[in-house]
VEXFI-59026 format. One record per residue: residue in one letter; x, y, z of N, C-alpha, C, O, CB in turn. Coordinates in pm, whole numbers, always signed. Glycine has a CB too. Example, Ala and Ser with C-alpha at 12.3 -4.5 7.8 and 13.67 -1.06 7.14 Angstrom:
+------+--------+---------+--------+---------+----------+--------+--------+---------+--------+--------+---------+--------+---------+----------+--------+
| code | n_east | n_north |   n_up | ca_east | ca_north |  ca_up | c_east | c_north |   c_up | o_east | o_north |   o_up | cb_east | cb_north |  cb_up |
+------+--------+---------+--------+---------+----------+--------+--------+---------+--------+--------+---------+--------+---------+----------+--------+
|    A |  +1319 |    -569 |   +780 |   +1230 |     -450 |   +780 |  +1320 |    -330 |   +780 |  +1424 |    -332 |   +846 |   +1131 |     -447 |   +905 |
|    S |  +1285 |    -225 |   +708 |   +1367 |     -106 |   +714 |  +1290 |      +3 |   +787 |  +1341 |    +114 |   +804 |   +1408 |      -60 |   +572 |
+------+--------+---------+--------+---------+----------+--------+--------+---------+--------+--------+---------+--------+---------+----------+--------+
//
This chain:
+------+--------+---------+--------+---------+----------+--------+--------+---------+--------+--------+---------+--------+---------+----------+--------+
| code | n_east | n_north |   n_up | ca_east | ca_north |  ca_up | c_east | c_north |   c_up | o_east | o_north |   o_up | cb_east | cb_north |  cb_up |
+------+--------+---------+--------+---------+----------+--------+--------+---------+--------+--------+---------+--------+---------+----------+--------+
|    M |  -4287 |   +2917 |  -2561 |   -4240 |    +2991 |  -2445 |  -4149 |   +3103 |  -2493 |  -4035 |   +3078 |  -2533 |   -4168 |    +2898 |  -2345 |
|    S |  -4196 |   +3219 |  -2489 |   -4117 |    +3335 |  -2529 |  -4140 |   +3446 |  -2429 |  -4225 |   +3532 |  -2451 |   -4154 |    +3381 |  -2672 |
|    P |  -4065 |   +3448 |  -2319 |   -4083 |    +3554 |  -2221 |  -4031 |   +3687 |  -2275 |  -3940 |   +3692 |  -2358 |   -4012 |    +3518 |  -2090 |
|    R |  -4091 |   +3793 |  -2227 |   -4050 |    +3926 |  -2269 |  -3956 |   +3984 |  -2164 |  -3986 |   +3984 |  -2045 |   -4173 |    +4019 |  -2291 |
|    V |  -3842 |   +4035 |  -2211 |   -3745 |    +4097 |  -2123 |  -3720 |   +4238 |  -2177 |  -3664 |   +4253 |  -2286 |   -3612 |    +4013 |  -2115 |
|    R |  -3759 |   +4341 |  -2105 |   -3741 |    +4481 |  -2140 |  -3783 |   +4511 |  -2283 |  -3712 |   +4576 |  -2360 |   -3596 |    +4520 |  -2122 |
|    G |  -3897 |   +4465 |  -2315 |   -3953 |    +4497 |  -2445 |  -3909 |   +4408 |  -2559 |  -3960 |   +4421 |  -2670 |   -3920 |    +4635 |  -2479 |
|    K |  -3815 |   +4318 |  -2535 |   -3769 |    +4228 |  -2641 |  -3816 |   +4088 |  -2611 |  -3835 |   +4051 |  -2495 |   -3614 |    +4232 |  -2655 |
|    T |  -3835 |   +4011 |  -2713 |   -3874 |    +3873 |  -2697 |  -3748 |   +3788 |  -2697 |  -3664 |   +3798 |  -2786 |   -3972 |    +3828 |  -2810 |
|    R |  -3737 |   +3705 |  -2596 |   -3621 |    +3617 |  -2585 |  -3668 |   +3475 |  -2606 |  -3766 |   +3431 |  -2546 |   -3549 |    +3634 |  -2446 |
|    R |  -3598 |   +3402 |  -2691 |   -3635 |    +3265 |  -2719 |  -3559 |   +3173 |  -2624 |  -3437 |   +3187 |  -2611 |   -3606 |    +3228 |  -2867 |
|    L |  -3627 |   +3081 |  -2558 |   -3564 |    +2984 |  -2470 |  -3544 |   +2854 |  -2546 |  -3639 |   +2795 |  -2596 |   -3650 |    +2960 |  -2342 |
|    Y |  -3419 |   +2812 |  -2553 |   -3391 |    +2683 |  -2614 |  -3410 |   +2576 |  -2508 |  -3370 |   +2596 |  -2393 |   -3248 |    +2678 |  -2675 |
|    N |  -3467 |   +2469 |  -2543 |   -3492 |    +2356 |  -2453 |  -3576 |   +2399 |  -2332 |  -3562 |   +2342 |  -2224 |   -3359 |    +2294 |  -2406 |
|    G |  -3658 |   +2495 |  -2349 |   -3739 |    +2545 |  -2240 |  -3832 |   +2441 |  -2181 |  -3863 |   +2446 |  -2062 |   -3818 |    +2661 |  -2286 |
|    G |  -3877 |   +2348 |  -2261 |   -3970 |    +2248 |  -2212 |  -3904 |   +2119 |  -2166 |  -3972 |   +2026 |  -2123 |   -4069 |    +2217 |  -2317 |
|    M |  -3770 |   +2114 |  -2174 |   -3701 |    +1991 |  -2138 |  -3661 |   +1993 |  -1991 |  -3625 |   +2098 |  -1938 |   -3576 |    +1971 |  -2227 |
|    P |  -3667 |   +1878 |  -1925 |   -3621 |    +1873 |  -1785 |  -3468 |   +1884 |  -1778 |  -3401 |   +1859 |  -1878 |   -3668 |    +1741 |  -1716 |
|    P |  -3413 |   +1923 |  -1663 |   -3267 |    +1932 |  -1652 |  -3202 |   +1796 |  -1671 |  -3262 |   +1692 |  -1642 |   -3227 |    +1989 |  -1515 |
|    R |  -3079 |   +1799 |  -1722 |   -3007 |    +1674 |  -1750 |  -2960 |   +1609 |  -1620 |  -2900 |   +1675 |  -1535 |   -2886 |    +1701 |  -1844 |
|    M |  -2988 |   +1480 |  -1605 |   -2947 |    +1404 |  -1487 |  -2861 |   +1287 |  -1533 |  -2910 |   +1196 |  -1600 |   -3070 |    +1355 |  -1405 |
|    D |  -2731 |   +1290 |  -1497 |   -2641 |    +1179 |  -1532 |  -2669 |   +1061 |  -1442 |  -2692 |   +1079 |  -1322 |   -2493 |    +1222 |  -1522 |
|    P |  -2666 |    +938 |  -1496 |   -2677 |     +821 |  -1409 |  -2560 |    +819 |  -1311 |  -2451 |    +864 |  -1347 |   -2681 |     +690 |  -1493 |
|    P |  -2579 |    +768 |  -1189 |   -2474 |     +773 |  -1087 |  -2344 |    +705 |  -1127 |  -2237 |    +747 |  -1084 |   -2523 |     +712 |   -961 |
|    N |  -2350 |    +600 |  -1209 |   -2228 |     +527 |  -1241 |  -2148 |    +591 |  -1354 |  -2037 |    +545 |  -1383 |   -2261 |     +385 |  -1278 |
|    T |  -2199 |    +697 |  -1420 |   -2124 |     +760 |  -1528 |  -2064 |    +893 |  -1487 |  -1988 |    +952 |  -1565 |   -2214 |     +780 |  -1648 |
|    R |  -2095 |    +943 |  -1369 |   -2037 |    +1068 |  -1324 |  -1891 |   +1048 |  -1287 |  -1853 |    +942 |  -1238 |   -2115 |    +1124 |  -1203 |
|    P |  -1807 |   +1150 |  -1311 |   -1666 |    +1136 |  -1273 |  -1652 |   +1122 |  -1122 |  -1724 |   +1185 |  -1045 |   -1584 |    +1256 |  -1323 |
|    H |  -1556 |   +1039 |  -1081 |   -1531 |    +1013 |   -939 |  -1457 |   +1132 |   -880 |  -1350 |   +1169 |   -928 |   -1449 |     +881 |   -919 |
|    K |  -1514 |   +1192 |   -775 |   -1452 |    +1311 |   -715 |  -1396 |   +1284 |   -577 |  -1361 |   +1379 |   -506 |   -1551 |    +1424 |   -709 |
|    G |  -1386 |   +1158 |   -536 |   -1336 |    +1126 |   -403 |  -1196 |   +1067 |   -410 |  -1132 |   +1066 |   -514 |   -1429 |    +1030 |   -332 |
|    K |  -1153 |   +1018 |   -297 |   -1023 |     +956 |   -286 |  -1022 |    +824 |   -362 |  -1117 |    +746 |   -352 |    -984 |     +934 |   -139 |
|    I |   -916 |    +798 |   -436 |    -904 |     +673 |   -509 |   -855 |    +566 |   -412 |   -752 |    +583 |   -346 |    -807 |     +687 |   -631 |
|    V |   -928 |    +459 |   -403 |    -896 |     +351 |   -311 |   -792 |    +260 |   -376 |   -812 |    +218 |   -490 |   -1023 |     +271 |   -270 |
|    P |   -682 |    +227 |   -306 |    -581 |     +138 |   -365 |   -636 |      -4 |   -381 |   -733 |     -43 |   -316 |    -455 |     +136 |   -278 |
|    A |   -572 |     -77 |   -468 |    -614 |     -215 |   -494 |   -598 |    -300 |   -368 |   -506 |    -279 |   -289 |    -532 |     -276 |   -609 |
|    E |   -687 |    -394 |   -351 |    -684 |     -484 |   -235 |   -561 |    -574 |   -240 |   -501 |    -604 |   -136 |    -812 |     -569 |   -230 |
|    D |   -523 |    -617 |   -360 |    -413 |     -712 |   -374 |   -316 |    -662 |   -481 |   -358 |    -619 |   -588 |    -466 |     -853 |   -411 |
|    T |   -185 |    -667 |   -451 |     -84 |     -625 |   -548 |    -29 |    -744 |   -626 |    +48 |    -725 |   -720 |     +29 |     -553 |   -477 |
|    F |    -67 |    -865 |   -588 |     -23 |     -988 |   -652 |   +128 |   -1011 |   -635 |   +188 |   -1084 |   -714 |     -58 |     -986 |   -799 |
|    E |   +189 |    -951 |   -535 |    +331 |     -970 |   -507 |   +353 |   -1072 |   -396 |   +466 |   -1114 |   -373 |    +395 |     -837 |   -468 |
|    E |   +247 |   -1112 |   -328 |    +260 |    -1205 |   -215 |   +322 |   -1337 |   -258 |   +413 |   -1386 |   -191 |    +124 |    -1230 |   -152 |
|    A |   +276 |   -1394 |   -368 |    +326 |    -1525 |   -412 |   +474 |   -1518 |   -448 |   +551 |   -1608 |   -413 |    +246 |    -1575 |   -532 |
|    S |   +515 |   -1412 |   -517 |    +656 |    -1403 |   -555 |   +745 |   -1382 |   -432 |   +857 |   -1433 |   -427 |    +677 |    -1288 |   -655 |
|    Y |   +696 |   -1308 |   -333 |    +774 |    -1288 |   -210 |   +787 |   -1417 |   -132 |   +896 |   -1450 |    -84 |    +710 |    -1179 |   -123 |
|    L |   +679 |   -1491 |   -117 |    +684 |    -1619 |    -45 |   +772 |   -1719 |   -119 |   +843 |   -1798 |    -57 |    +542 |    -1676 |    -26 |
|    K |   +767 |   -1716 |   -252 |    +852 |    -1805 |   -331 |   +999 |   -1773 |   -307 |  +1080 |   -1864 |   -291 |    +818 |    -1792 |   -482 |
|    L |  +1034 |   -1645 |   -305 |   +1171 |    -1603 |   -278 |  +1217 |   -1648 |   -140 |  +1328 |   -1699 |   -125 |   +1184 |    -1451 |   -291 |
|    L |  +1131 |   -1630 |    -40 |   +1166 |    -1673 |    +96 |  +1189 |   -1823 |   +103 |  +1282 |   -1869 |   +170 |   +1056 |    -1633 |   +195 |
|    G |  +1106 |   -1900 |    +34 |   +1119 |    -2046 |    +35 |  +1242 |   -2095 |    -38 |  +1312 |   -2185 |    +10 |    +996 |    -2108 |    -25 |
|    E |  +1270 |   -2037 |   -155 |   +1386 |    -2081 |   -233 |  +1518 |   -2053 |   -162 |  +1611 |   -2134 |   -168 |   +1386 |    -2012 |   -370 |
|    K |  +1526 |   -1940 |    -95 |   +1650 |    -1904 |    -27 |  +1653 |   -1951 |   +118 |  +1752 |   -1931 |   +188 |   +1670 |    -1754 |    -32 |
|    Q |  +1544 |   -2013 |   +162 |   +1529 |    -2061 |   +300 |  +1568 |   -1951 |   +399 |  +1642 |   -1975 |   +495 |   +1615 |    -2187 |   +323 |
|    K |  +1517 |   -1833 |   +374 |   +1547 |    -1718 |   +462 |  +1473 |   -1734 |   +594 |  +1353 |   -1764 |   +594 |   +1508 |    -1584 |   +394 |
|    P |  +1542 |   -1715 |   +705 |   +1473 |    -1722 |   +833 |  +1377 |   -1604 |   +848 |  +1411 |   -1489 |   +818 |   +1575 |    -1723 |   +949 |
|    V |  +1257 |   -1634 |   +896 |   +1154 |    -1532 |   +912 |  +1090 |   -1542 |  +1050 |  +1096 |   -1646 |  +1115 |   +1046 |    -1545 |   +803 |
|    S |  +1030 |   -1433 |  +1092 |    +943 |    -1436 |  +1209 |   +803 |   -1406 |  +1158 |   +783 |   -1319 |  +1073 |    +988 |    -1333 |  +1322 |
|    V |   +706 |   -1480 |  +1210 |    +567 |    -1465 |  +1170 |   +488 |   -1423 |  +1292 |   +480 |   -1496 |  +1391 |    +510 |    -1598 |  +1108 |
|    K |   +430 |   -1303 |  +1285 |    +347 |    -1257 |  +1396 |   +203 |   -1293 |  +1365 |   +150 |   -1259 |  +1259 |    +362 |    -1103 |  +1420 |
|    L |   +140 |   -1363 |  +1459 |      +3 |    -1408 |  +1442 |    -94 |   -1306 |  +1499 |    -55 |   -1217 |  +1575 |     -18 |    -1545 |  +1508 |
|    T |   -221 |   -1319 |  +1463 |    -322 |    -1223 |  +1507 |   -342 |   -1224 |  +1659 |   -388 |   -1124 |  +1715 |    -453 |    -1252 |  +1440 |
|    D |   -308 |   -1334 |  +1725 |    -321 |    -1339 |  +1872 |   -198 |   -1282 |  +1943 |   -192 |   -1283 |  +2066 |    -345 |    -1483 |  +1917 |
|    G |    -99 |   -1232 |  +1867 |     +19 |    -1171 |  +1924 |   +139 |   -1263 |  +1935 |   +250 |   -1216 |  +1960 |     -13 |    -1119 |  +2057 |
|    E |   +120 |   -1391 |  +1917 |    +231 |    -1487 |  +1924 |   +323 |   -1470 |  +1803 |   +276 |   -1445 |  +1692 |    +179 |    -1633 |  +1932 |
|    V |   +454 |   -1484 |  +1826 |    +552 |    -1475 |  +1718 |   +621 |   -1610 |  +1708 |   +670 |   -1663 |  +1807 |    +655 |    -1360 |  +1743 |
|    V |   +625 |   -1667 |  +1586 |    +692 |    -1795 |  +1563 |   +803 |   -1773 |  +1460 |   +794 |   -1684 |  +1375 |    +590 |    -1904 |  +1513 |
|    Y |   +908 |   -1855 |  +1469 |   +1026 |    -1838 |  +1386 |  +1050 |   -1964 |  +1304 |  +1019 |   -2074 |  +1348 |   +1149 |    -1805 |  +1471 |
|    G |  +1106 |   -1948 |  +1185 |   +1139 |    -2060 |  +1098 |  +1163 |   -2008 |   +958 |  +1201 |   -1893 |   +939 |   +1026 |    -2165 |  +1099 |
|    W |  +1140 |   -2096 |   +857 |   +1147 |    -2052 |   +719 |  +1030 |   -2111 |   +643 |   +981 |   -2219 |   +676 |   +1281 |    -2093 |   +653 |
|    V |   +986 |   -2040 |   +540 |    +867 |    -2080 |   +463 |   +908 |   -2189 |   +365 |   +983 |   -2165 |   +271 |    +804 |    -1958 |   +388 |
|    E |   +858 |   -2311 |   +389 |    +890 |    -2423 |   +301 |   +787 |   -2437 |   +190 |   +820 |   -2474 |    +78 |    +899 |    -2553 |   +380 |
|    Y |   +661 |   -2407 |   +222 |    +552 |    -2428 |   +127 |   +446 |   -2321 |   +153 |   +428 |   -2276 |   +266 |    +491 |    -2572 |   +141 |
|    Y |   +377 |   -2283 |    +47 |    +265 |    -2189 |    +62 |   +162 |   -2219 |    -45 |   +193 |   -2276 |   -150 |    +314 |    -2041 |    +52 |
|    D |    +40 |   -2181 |    -19 |     -64 |    -2184 |   -121 |   -156 |   -2065 |    -95 |   -120 |   -1973 |    -22 |    -143 |    -2319 |   -119 |
|    R |   -273 |   -2069 |   -153 |    -363 |    -1955 |   -142 |   -411 |   -1928 |     +0 |   -439 |   -1814 |    +35 |    -481 |    -1976 |   -231 |
|    N |   -420 |   -2033 |    +82 |    -481 |    -2020 |   +214 |   -385 |   -2032 |   +331 |   -419 |   -1991 |   +442 |    -586 |    -2121 |   +229 |
|    M |   -265 |   -2088 |   +310 |    -178 |    -2115 |   +425 |    -32 |   -2118 |   +385 |     +3 |   -2120 |   +267 |    -216 |    -2247 |   +489 |
|    I |    +54 |   -2118 |   +488 |    +198 |    -2138 |   +467 |   +242 |   -2252 |   +559 |   +179 |   -2279 |   +661 |    +280 |    -2006 |   +496 |
|    R |   +352 |   -2318 |   +521 |    +413 |    -2417 |   +609 |   +543 |   -2354 |   +658 |   +630 |   -2319 |   +579 |    +439 |    -2555 |   +535 |
|    L |   +554 |   -2341 |   +788 |    +673 |    -2284 |   +850 |   +755 |   -2398 |   +907 |   +711 |   -2468 |   +998 |    +635 |    -2181 |   +961 |
|    T |   +875 |   -2417 |   +854 |    +966 |    -2522 |   +901 |  +1055 |   -2463 |  +1009 |  +1113 |   -2356 |   +992 |   +1052 |    -2581 |   +783 |
|    R |  +1064 |   -2535 |  +1122 |   +1140 |    -2482 |  +1236 |  +1247 |   -2583 |  +1277 |  +1230 |   -2704 |  +1261 |   +1045 |    -2451 |  +1355 |
|    E |  +1356 |   -2531 |  +1331 |   +1465 |    -2613 |  +1384 |  +1431 |   -2652 |  +1528 |  +1403 |   -2565 |  +1610 |   +1603 |    -2537 |  +1378 |
|    G |  +1434 |   -2779 |  +1559 |   +1413 |    -2825 |  +1696 |  +1272 |   -2809 |  +1748 |  +1249 |   -2818 |  +1868 |   +1506 |    -2754 |  +1787 |
|    A |  +1177 |   -2784 |  +1661 |   +1037 |    -2769 |  +1701 |   +950 |   -2823 |  +1587 |   +996 |   -2832 |  +1473 |   +1002 |    -2619 |  +1734 |
|    P |   +826 |   -2858 |  +1617 |    +739 |    -2909 |  +1510 |   +714 |   -2804 |  +1402 |   +705 |   -2684 |  +1430 |    +604 |    -2956 |  +1569 |
|    N |   +702 |   -2851 |  +1278 |    +667 |    -2761 |  +1168 |   +522 |   -2717 |  +1185 |   +441 |   -2789 |  +1244 |    +689 |    -2829 |  +1030 |
|    L |   +491 |   -2600 |  +1133 |    +356 |    -2546 |  +1149 |   +292 |   -2518 |  +1014 |   +357 |   -2470 |   +922 |    +361 |    -2417 |  +1232 |
|    F |   +164 |   -2550 |  +1003 |     +81 |    -2504 |   +893 |     -2 |   -2390 |   +949 |    -79 |   -2409 |  +1042 |     -11 |    -2621 |   +834 |
|    I |    +13 |   -2271 |   +893 |     -52 |    -2152 |   +946 |   -143 |   -2094 |   +838 |    -99 |   -2066 |   +727 |     +53 |    -2046 |   +994 |
|    Y |   -272 |   -2076 |   +872 |    -365 |    -2010 |   +780 |   -325 |   -1864 |   +763 |   -289 |   -1798 |   +860 |    -511 |    -2022 |   +830 |
|    K |   -333 |   -1814 |   +641 |    -291 |    -1677 |   +613 |   -379 |   -1575 |   +686 |   -330 |   -1467 |   +722 |    -295 |    -1651 |   +464 |
|    H |   -505 |   -1606 |   +708 |    -591 |    -1509 |   +777 |   -553 |   -1496 |   +925 |   -601 |   -1405 |   +993 |    -738 |    -1551 |   +765 |
|    E |   -468 |   -1585 |   +975 |    -420 |    -1577 |  +1114 |   -287 |   -1502 |  +1125 |   -234 |   -1486 |  +1235 |    -405 |    -1717 |  +1171 |
|    I |   -231 |   -1456 |  +1011 |    -100 |    -1390 |  +1009 |   -118 |   -1239 |  +1003 |   -190 |   -1188 |   +917 |     -15 |    -1439 |   +888 |
|    M |    -52 |   -1168 |  +1096 |     -49 |    -1021 |  +1089 |    +57 |    -977 |   +989 |    +31 |    -894 |   +901 |     -23 |     -959 |  +1228 |
|    Y |   +179 |   -1032 |  +1004 |    +285 |    -1002 |   +908 |   +393 |   -1109 |   +914 |   +403 |   -1184 |  +1011 |    +346 |     -862 |   +935 |
|    I |   +473 |   -1113 |   +807 |    +591 |    -1199 |   +799 |   +709 |   -1107 |   +780 |   +708 |   -1019 |   +693 |    +580 |    -1307 |   +682 |
|    Q |   +812 |   -1126 |   +862 |    +930 |    -1039 |   +857 |  +1054 |   -1125 |   +847 |  +1070 |   -1223 |   +919 |    +937 |     -947 |   +981 |
|    E |  +1142 |   -1086 |   +756 |   +1270 |    -1155 |   +748 |  +1350 |   -1127 |   +874 |  +1352 |   -1014 |   +923 |   +1349 |    -1111 |   +622 |
|    E |  +1415 |   -1229 |   +926 |   +1498 |    -1212 |  +1047 |  +1615 |   -1122 |  +1014 |  +1667 |   -1123 |   +902 |   +1548 |    -1349 |  +1103 |
|    G |  +1655 |   -1042 |  +1114 |   +1764 |     -948 |  +1094 |  +1713 |    -810 |  +1053 |  +1792 |    -715 |  +1049 |   +1858 |    -1001 |   +989 |
|    Q |  +1583 |    -797 |  +1024 |   +1524 |     -669 |   +993 |  +1436 |    -626 |  +1108 |  +1379 |    -709 |  +1179 |   +1444 |     -676 |   +862 |
|    R |  +1426 |    -497 |  +1126 |   +1341 |     -445 |  +1234 |  +1211 |    -397 |  +1173 |  +1209 |    -335 |  +1067 |   +1412 |     -329 |  +1312 |
|    R |  +1103 |    -424 |  +1240 |    +973 |     -376 |  +1196 |   +941 |    -250 |  +1275 |   +956 |    -247 |  +1397 |    +861 |     -485 |  +1215 |
|    G |   +898 |    -149 |  +1205 |    +860 |      -33 |  +1280 |   +860 |     +86 |  +1198 |   +830 |    +194 |  +1247 |    +946 |      -12 |  +1392 |
+------+--------+---------+--------+---------+----------+--------+--------+---------+--------+--------+---------+--------+---------+----------+--------+
//
């Protein structure tokens, strides 16, 4: 393949090769970087609340707010100990947020 341009012969390098196509997973990411799903700080925060027996309010997904302190936690649930009321085992997927008492959320 040697096309003529204004009387001169021009040599095409890679003239017979198809254009380069990068696989989709090796192209640089040009969008927004998504933050990590988990910061791994949840366990240390719950441990701190339990050790100091800090009073907390727990807002549930149905809008109910319960008060007490976190006595126990694991991967799936927390145990909320309450004064003058039954203790609660609450699944974490039912919790909107946990707030230390004396702080305002907003």
